[in-house]
C-alpha positions in Angstrom: 0.0 0.0 0.0 1.3 3.5 -0.7 3.1 5.4 2.1 2.4 9.0 2.9 4.9 11.5 4.2 3.4 11.5 7.7 3.1 7.7 8.0 1.8 4.6 6.3 -1.7 4.6 4.8 -4.4 2.5 6.5 -7.4 1.4 4.5 -10.7 1.3 6.4 -13.5 -0.8 5.0 -17.0 -0.3 6.4 -19.6 -3.1 6.4 -21.1 -1.8 3.2 -17.6 -1.6 1.6 -17.0 -5.2 2.6 -20.4 -6.4 1.3 -19.9 -4.6 -2.0 -16.6 -6.4 -2.7 -17.8 -9.8 -1.5 -21.3 -10.1 -3.0 -21.3 -12.4 -6.0 -17.9 -13.8 -5.3 -18.8 -16.9 -3.4 -16.6 -19.1 -5.6 -13.5 -16.9 -4.9 -14.3 -17.0 -1.1 -14.6 -20.8 -1.2 -11.2 -20.9 -3.0 -9.6 -18.5 -0.4 -10.9 -20.6 2.5 -9.8 -23.9 0.7 -6.3 -22.6 0.2 -6.1 -21.4 3.8 -7.1 -24.9 5.1 -4.5 -26.5 2.8 -1.8 -24.1 3.9 -2.7 -24.9 7.5 -2.4 -28.6 6.8 1.0 -28.0 5.2 2.2 -26.2 8.4 2.7 -22.7 6.9 0.3 -20.9 9.2 0.4 -19.8 12.9 -2.8 -19.9 14.8 -2.5 -19.3 18.5 -5.4 -20.2 20.7 -8.2 -17.6 20.9 -8.4 -15.3 23.9 -11.8 -15.2 25.5 -13.3 -12.2 27.4 -16.3 -12.9 29.6 -18.2 -10.1 31.2 -18.5 -10.9 34.9 -22.2 -10.0 35.3 -23.3 -11.0 31.8 -22.6 -14.7 31.4 -24.1 -14.9 27.9 -22.1 -12.0 26.6 -18.4 -11.8 25.7 -15.8 -11.5 23.0 -12.8 -13.3 21.6 -9.6 -12.4 19.8 -8.3 -14.6 17.0 -4.7 -13.8 16.1 -3.3 -15.6 13.1 -0.6 -15.7 10.4 -1.3 -17.1 6.9 1.8 -18.0 4.9 2.2 -18.9 1.3 2.2 -16.4 -1.5 1.5 -12.9 -0.1 1.7 -13.8 3.6 -0.7 -12.0 5.9 -0.9 -11.5 9.7 -3.7 -10.0 11.7 -6.3 -10.4 14.4 -10.1 -10.7 14.5 -12.0 -9.3 17.4 -15.5 -10.8 17.6 -18.1 -9.9 20.2 -21.2 -12.0 20.9 -24.2 -10.4 22.7 -27.2 -12.7 22.1 -29.7 -10.3 23.6 -29.0 -7.9 20.7 -31.4 -10.1 18.8 -34.3 -9.1 21.1 -33.4 -5.4 20.4 -33.6 -5.9 16.7 -29.8 -6.1 16.1 -27.3 -8.8 15.2 -25.8 -11.1 17.8 -22.2 -10.8 16.7 -20.1 -7.8 15.7 -16.5 -7.9 14.6 -13.4 -6.0 13.4 -10.4 -7.3 11.6 -6.9 -5.8 11.5 -4.4 -6.8 8.8 -0.8 -6.2 9.5 2.3 -6.0 7.3 4.5 -9.0 7.7 7.5 -6.8 7.0 7.0 -4.0 9.5 4.1 -5.2 11.7 2.3 -2.0 11.1 -1.5 -2.2 10.5 -2.4 -1.9 6.9 -6.2 -2.3 6.9 -9.2 -2.2 9.3 -12.3 -4.0 8.2 -15.7 -4.4 9.7 -15.7 -8.1 10.1 -19.1 -9.5 10.9 -19.9 -10.4 7.2 -16.4 -11.8 6.7 -16.8 -14.0 9.8 -20.2 -15.3 8.8 -19.1 -16.1 5.2 -15.8 -17.8 6.1 -17.8 -19.9 8.5 -20.4 -20.7 5.8 -17.6 -21.4 3.3 -15.9 -23.9 5.6 -19.2 -25.7 6.1 -19.9 -25.8 2.4 -16.3 -27.1 1.7 -16.9 -29.9 4.2 -20.2 -30.8 2.6 -18.5 -30.9 -0.8 -15.6 -32.9 0.4 -17.6 -35.4 2.4 -20.6 -35.7 0.2 -24.2 -34.9 1.0 -25.8 -38.3 0.5 -28.5 -39.5 -1.8 -31.0 -36.8 -1.1 -28.7 -33.9 -1.9 -31.7 -31.7 -2.9 -32.7 -31.2 0.7 -31.2 -29.6 3.9 -32.4 -29.0 7.4 -31.3 -25.7 9.1 -31.4 -25.4 12.9 -31.2 -21.8 13.9 -32.3 -18.9 11.6 -29.5 -16.4 12.0 -26.9 -14.8 9.8 -24.5 -17.7 9.8 -27.3 -20.2 8.8 -28.4 -18.0 5.9 -24.8 -17.7 4.6 -24.3 -21.4 5.0 -27.4 -22.0 2.8 -26.0 -19.5 0.3 -22.6 -21.3 0.1 -24.2 -24.8 0.1 -26.2 -23.8 -3.0 -22.9 -22.8 -4.7 -21.3 -26.3 -4.1 -24.6 -28.1 -4.6 -26.7 -26.3 -7.2 -29.4 -29.0 -7.0 -30.2 -28.0 -3.4 -33.7 -26.7 -3.4 -35.7 -28.1 -0.4 -35.0 -26.3 2.9 -36.6 -27.2 6.2 -35.9 -24.7 9.0 -36.3 -24.9 12.7 -36.0 -22.1 15.2 -37.3 -21.5 18.7 -39.0 -18.3 17.4 -41.4 -18.7 14.6 -41.1 -15.0 13.6 -37.4 -15.4 13.1 -38.0 -18.4 10.9 -40.6 -16.3 8.9 -38.1 -13.5 8.4 -35.5 -16.0 7.3 -37.8 -17.6 4.8 -38.7 -14.1 3.4 -35.0 -13.3 2.9 -34.4 -16.7 1.2 -37.3 -15.9 -1.2 -35.6 -12.6 -2.1 -32.0 -13.6 -2.4 -32.2 -17.4 -3.2 -35.5 -17.6 -5.1 -34.9 -21.2 -6.3 -35.1 -22.4 -2.7 -38.4 -23.7 -1.2 -38.5 -23.1 2.5 -40.7 -24.9 5.0 -40.8 -24.1 8.8 -41.0 -27.1 11.1 -41.7 -26.3 14.7 -40.9 -29.8 15.9 -37.1 -30.2 16.1 -37.3 -34.0 15.8 -39.3 -33.9 12.6 -37.1 -31.1 11.2 -34.0 -33.2 11.8 -35.6 -36.2 10.1 -36.5 -34.2 7.0 -33.0 -34.4 5.4 -29.7 -36.2 5.7 -27.8 -32.9 5.5 -28.2 -30.8 8.6 -26.6 -27.4 9.3 -26.7 -26.1 12.9 -25.8 -22.6 14.0 -27.4 -21.6 17.3 -26.4 -19.8 20.5 -26.9 -23.0 22.6 -24.4 -23.2 25.6 -25.6 -26.7 26.7 -25.7 -29.8 24.3 -29.2 -31.0 23.6 -28.9 -33.1 20.4 -27.9 -36.8 20.3 -26.6 -37.6 16.8 -27.9 -41.1 17.2 -31.4 -39.8 16.8 -30.7 -38.5 13.3 -31.1 -40.3 10.0 -28.5 -43.1 9.6 -25.6 -41.7 7.6 -26.6 -38.0 8.1 -24.0 -35.3 7.7 -24.2 -32.5 10.3 -22.4 -29.2 9.8 -22.0 -28.3 13.5 -20.7 -24.7 13.2 -22.0 -23.6 16.6 -20.0 -26.3 18.4 -22.1 -26.8 21.5 -25.3 -28.5 20.3 -24.4 -32.2 20.1 -24.1 -34.2 23.3 -20.7 -35.7 24.1 -22.2 -39.2 23.8 -23.5 -38.2 20.3 -20.1 -37.0 19.3 -18.4 -40.2 20.5 -20.9 -42.3 18.4 -20.3 -40.3 15.2 -17.6 -40.0 12.5 -15.9 -36.7 13.4 -14.2 -34.3 11.1 -12.6 -31.1 12.4 -10.5 -28.2 11.1 -8.0 -28.3 14.0 -8.3 -30.7 17.0 -6.4 -28.4 19.4 -8.7 -25.5 18.7 -12.0 -27.3 18.7 -11.4 -29.3 21.9 -11.5 -26.3 24.2 -13.9 -23.6 25.6 -16.4 -26.3 26.7 -17.4 -27.3 23.1 -19.2 -30.6 22.5 -15.9 -32.1 21.4 -14.1 -31.0 24.5 -16.8 -32.6 26.6 -16.4 -35.7 24.5 -12.7 -35.7 25.2 -13.3 -35.3 28.9 -15.8 -38.2 28.8 -13.6 -40.5 26.8 -10.2 -39.4 28.1 -8.7 -39.0 24.6 -9.3 -37.6 21.1 -9.3 -40.9 19.2 -13.0 -40.1 18.3 -11.7 -37.5 15.8 -11.4 -39.3 12.4 -10.0 -36.6 10.1 -8.9 -33.0 9.5 -10.6 -31.1 6.7 -7.4 -29.6 5.5 -5.9 -33.0 5.1 -8.9 -34.2 3.2 -8.8 -31.2 0.8 -5.0 -31.6 0.3 -5.3 -35.4 -0.4 -8.6 -35.3 -2.2 -9.7 -38.1 0.0 -13.4 -39.1 0.2 -15.3 -42.1 1.5 -14.6 -41.7 5.2 -18.4 -41.6 6.0 -20.2 -44.6 7.5 -23.7 -45.1 6.1 -24.8 -46.4 9.6 -23.4 -43.5 11.6 -23.7 -39.7 11.6 -20.8 -37.7 10.3 -20.2 -34.4 12.1 -18.1 -31.5 10.9 -17.1 -29.2 13.7 -15.1 -26.2 12.6 -13.3 -24.2 15.3 -13.4 -20.9 13.3 -9.6 -20.5 12.6 -8.4 -17.0 12.4 -6.6 -17.8 9.1 -10.0 -18.0 7.4 -10.7 -14.4 8.5 -7.4 -13.4 7.1 -7.9 -15.2 3.8 -11.3 -13.6 3.2 -10.3 -10.2 4.6 -7.2 -10.1 2.3 -9.5 -10.9 -0.7 -11.8 -8.1 0.3 -9.0 -5.6 0.8 -7.4 -6.4 -2.5 -10.7 -6.0 -4.4 -11.5 -2.8 -2.5 -8.1 -1.4 -3.6 -8.8 -2.2 -7.2 -12.3 -0.8 -7.0 -11.2 2.3 -5.1 -13.5 1.4 -2.2 -13.0 2.4 1.4 -11.4 5.2 3.3 -7.6 5.8 3.1 -6.2 7.4 6.2 -2.7 8.7 5.5 -1.9 10.0 9.0 -3.4 7.1 11.1 0.1 5.9 12.1 3.0 8.0 13.3 5.7 9.0 10.9 8.5 6.5 10.9 10.9 9.1 12.3 8.5 10.8 14.7 9.7 9.2 17.9 13.2 8.1 17.0 14.9 10.5 14.7 18.2 9.0 13.6 17.6 5.6 15.3 18.9 3.6 12.3 22.1 5.6 12.4 22.3 5.1 16.2 21.9 1.4 16.0 24.5 1.1 13.2 27.0 3.1 15.2 27.0 6.0 12.7 25.5 8.5 15.2 25.3 9.1 18.9 21.7 9.7 19.9 21.4 9.7 23.7 18.2 8.4 25.3 15.7 11.0 26.3 14.4 11.5 29.8 11.8 8.8 29.4 14.1 6.2 27.8 15.3 5.7 24.2 11.8 5.7 22.8 10.2 8.0 25.2 7.6 5.5 26.4 7.3 4.6 30.1 11.0 5.0 30.8 11.9 1.7 29.1 14.3 1.3 26.2 13.5 -0.4 22.9 16.0 -3.0 24.0 13.8 -3.8 27.0 10.7 -4.5 25.0 12.6 -6.3 22.2 13.8 -8.7 24.9 10.2 -9.2 26.0 9.4 -10.5 22.6 12.4 -12.8 22.3 11.7 -16.5 22.7 13.1 -18.3 25.8 16.8 -18.6 25.4 16.9 -16.1 22.5 18.9 -12.9 22.7 17.1 -9.6 22.6 18.0 -6.9 20.0 20.6 -5.3 22.2 22.3 -8.7 23.0 22.4 -9.6 19.3 24.1 -6.3 18.5 26.7 -6.5 21.2 27.1 -10.2 21.4 26.6 -10.0 25.2 24.9 -13.0 26.9 23.1 -12.4 30.2 24.5 -14.2 33.1 
């Protein structure tokens, strides 16, 4: 991105900017998510565990941070900050809100800030659709049951229709009939080839199709996969709906076992119940990389449980940013960041020995009385020298 005289340019994309560059590009989004999964399987990503924030007096509300690095051609680093406040639905708003920061992998400086709720929903939907495509939807591929009538469920239906164009029969179940009605109206507007039927009884809804997509706000498991059709495929994007016994009885495909078996998900409960993770059959990235099929058992339910890896946000956010730049969308802020020489004039010469720049009263970088060396040492790995030690060759006692 171009640099201005007063600092590097940061691109800001609003929700409408993001929507304008993503709409109609489902195939490209699927490809971006597929490549991210394959890179993860190949070991050229970094995905630390998510950090969770719980509000002490609001047990249903919270937020999580998903830092990530996506390697390969045009490497990208960044973080997604997603807040979930389910009561927003009662106020006429959306449950989740999000922001994504993309950082330069050369300087670490932020390059773009994107409103992230649509990116988060569509990368989740794309991952579910990729799993359905890789695993197969069974003989009645024309039908799907959707449990939960929110944004993620709608986007999942959109992406399922891309990978399975013959999908036309949709059974929906939601605890609130009015939400199901609004969902059906939106499907009629945006996906007119779909025929939607509301089923108030969950058992009958689940029996209506062998492909089931679940995206709810449930915190306690309620669904035993053994009650589903034999051989059903469940896209379990909300992660806490299936009982641990139901998980253990199923063929389980995940996107990352370490990430999905935490935060009291159904799979973590299954791990606690069984004492191990041997119930996990396959990783989606490995299946996509190898082109493997045929792991489903016609007598058992197959469950895909995606943890929501931050690399998927990066992949779709990078795609959105690149399209926005080409289309001249978004707001470019030239002075969002400090100029490179604002705090440390002559630092490069100082470090190379070509100039003598004494530290100011608050330390070499004027922040909190600590030198740049101090903080560089903070970021060094255990046993690794900090910047000052690498320059001098000194090794601490």
